[in-house]
N, C-alpha and C positions, 0 to 999 in steps of 0.2 A: 819815458815817461809814460805817455800813450801806449806806448808798443809792449811795456809788461804789463798795462790795463788787461790791452786786448788781450794779450796771452794770458792772464789770473780770469780772463773773461771764457775763452773756449776752454780752460783744464777747469772753468767751472762746472760751466755746459756738459764738458761730458762728463763728469761729477754724474750731474745731476739723469741724464742721457742714461748710464750706467746703472741707477739708481732704481730708475724706471724699469728698465729690465729685468730686472733684482725683480722688483716689485711682482710683475706681469709673469715673471717665469718660475718665482717662489727660491726658494736657497732647497727641493733636496734633489734628489738622485733618479732621473726618468727613467732609466735604464732601468731599477730596485720597480721603482712604481710601476713599471708594463708589467712585473713579471710578476706582482701583488697583482694589479689589475686582472689580469689574467687569469691567476689564482682566486680569491676573493670578489672577485663583481665580473666578470662576463657574461657570467651563466643567466643573470640580468639582463642586463646591460648590453651585453653587442659589446663587438673588437669598441665602438666608435660611442657608447653611451644611446645608439642605437633601437627603439621599440625591436622587441624579439617575436610580443605576439601581444593577442587582443586581452589577455590578462593584463590587470591594474600590475601588477608586481612583475612585469618584464614589460608593460608599455610606456612605463615612468622614466622619460629621461632626465639623467644624469646634468644636475645644474656644474657651473664651473664657474660660477658668483666664489667672492668673502662665502658664504655657509657652506661649503662644499664641505673643506674640512669637518665641520660641526655635523653636517646630516652623517657622517660616514661615522666618527665618533662615535654619537650621542643614537645613530637612528631617528625613524619617524613612527611616535607613536600614534597605535591604532593603526597602521600597515604592517608587510610584510619585510619591510627592513628594520632589520637588527645593530641595535649599537654595535659596532666592530673592535672599538676602542678596548682597550683592557679595562678600562675606569670603566667601560657598562656593558664588563662581561666578555670584551669579544678578543680576540688574538692578535690584535694589530698597538703599536707600539704607537706613541703621536710621530714619531719618526718616521715610520710606516708614513702612515698617514700623512705628511708633508712631500712623502715620496709620490702618493697616489695624483697628489693634487698638484703635482707639479709633473705627472706625467701628463692627464686630460688638459694640461693648458698646450699641446703639445698637439691638440687636433687642430688646432685652428691654422696650424702650420705647413707650410708646403711637404715639407717632410717629417709628417707622425710617427712619434718613436715604435715600432711595433710589438707586437706581442707575439712574445714569443710562444711556440707551437708544445701542446703535452705532450712527453715522455711514453711509448708508448710500449708496457712491456713485452721482454721476449717470451717465446713457445707459447701463444694464446693461437687459437686457433681462429677461422676469416670473423666469425662473429663474435667471439669475445674479445677479438682487436681491435673490432669494431668498436665495441660498449667501449671496451676501456676506454676510446680516443670521447666517446658523446661522456665517460665518468668524469671524466680526469677536468672534462669545461664546461659541464655543466651541476657536478657533482660534492665533486673533491676538496670546493671551498669550505661548506660548512661540516663534511663527514667525513674529510681526511682520504691522503687516495687509496685506502683499502677499506675503509670504512669501517676507519675506528674511532672516527672523532675529532675533536681538536681539544676535547679537555673542558670544555665552557656549555652549559645547560643548552642555551641555544646553536651550539654546533655537536648536535649528538653524533654516538656510532647509531653507526648502521643492523650489525648484530645482524640473526634470522629471523625472520617473519612470516605470518602463515603466509602473506602472499606482499614480497615489496612490489612488485606492478601495483596494486592496489594504491598505494601511499604514494608513488612518485603518478598516477591518474593522475590523481584526485588532492589529493596534496592533504594537510589538516589545517583544520579550521581552527582559528583561536589561536598559531605558531608562526613562522617565521616560515615552513616548509607550504611553499604556493604548489598550484598545479602544475606538473611538466608535457599532461598530454592535451594536444592538438584539438580534444573531443573536449575539453575544458578552459581553454580559450589560451594554453602554453604552445612553445616549443616545438615541440617533439611530435613525433611520427608511433603511431605504434609498434613496427618493428623498429623504432631505434629503442624506446623501451625497456620492447624484448630483447635487442641486442649490448645493453646496460646491466640488465638481470642475468643473461649470461656471462659480462664479466663479474660481478658479482658470485658469482656458483665457483668458482677460480677462488676466492677466499676459504683463508681459513682460519673459523671464526672461532677465538677462546673464552670462556664458559664468561669470564669475564665482561664481556666486549659487549655479549649478548645479554648479561645483567643488566650489564649500565643502558642497555639499548630499549629493556623491558617498561625501564625509569622514564626514559622522553614520552616527549611530547608526543612523538611517533609510535612509540609501543601501548602507550596507551590508547591512543587510536586501534590498533589493532586489538586490543583485548577489550574497548567496549565493540568491536564492533563484532567477537567472537561471542561475549556474552551477547549481544541482539541476538544474532542467529541462536545462539539457545534457547535462548529464553522463546521466539520464533516458534524453535521447531517443540519445546515444549509447549505452549497451544493449541498448535495441530496435533499433538499426538490424543491434550486435551476434549478439543471439539471432534477429532475421530474418535474417542471412547465413546464417549458421549451419545453419539452416533451410533453409532455401534447398536449399545442398549438398547437407547427407542427406538430400533429397527427389531428390535427379538421380541 
């Protein structure tokens, strides 16, 4: 009888231990979570959630507590963190977010799940090839592998702007697009941004993608910039005409 009780106690402890491990590590797929993290999260949070730059969009570390999945799913209002779940207009399913949660929990272990490196397209020159690796690490999560967007309002296509670098450098105020240039507290150098631009110029943009990009927040920002420049030019012309007339 005593042996049976002892055996049942051992079995019970084993079940409790297994349950604790399951709760600690989740029931998601860490390998799939690592791939999702590399595609969607690493651009802002770094390979293991570390700060990438001084700007708030990159300095905020990922939290690994029970609120992690809620933050990923719904985003953070008033910040650069959008909602990534399908329910909040993002591209990730509940299963995807559970896999992400399981992956980030491996960071506290001896051998964390490795983040896969991006696959750079063949046939590019040296600058565009370097830009492709940078783009896939920093931009593709929101804008798609070739700027086609991800079918969601906060993840728009890139299209053809008057100055792609202006958007990448300074970001877009009031949107999920943060500034990536080091001059604006982002993580990328001017040389790296120029390489990304070289890669984007290898794309073939369809009229539909260009139109969609123009409707998004980045396209609107560029439109406002161009209108502002035009207004400044008009004012300068009026002032010059008035000065010429007064001198006659």
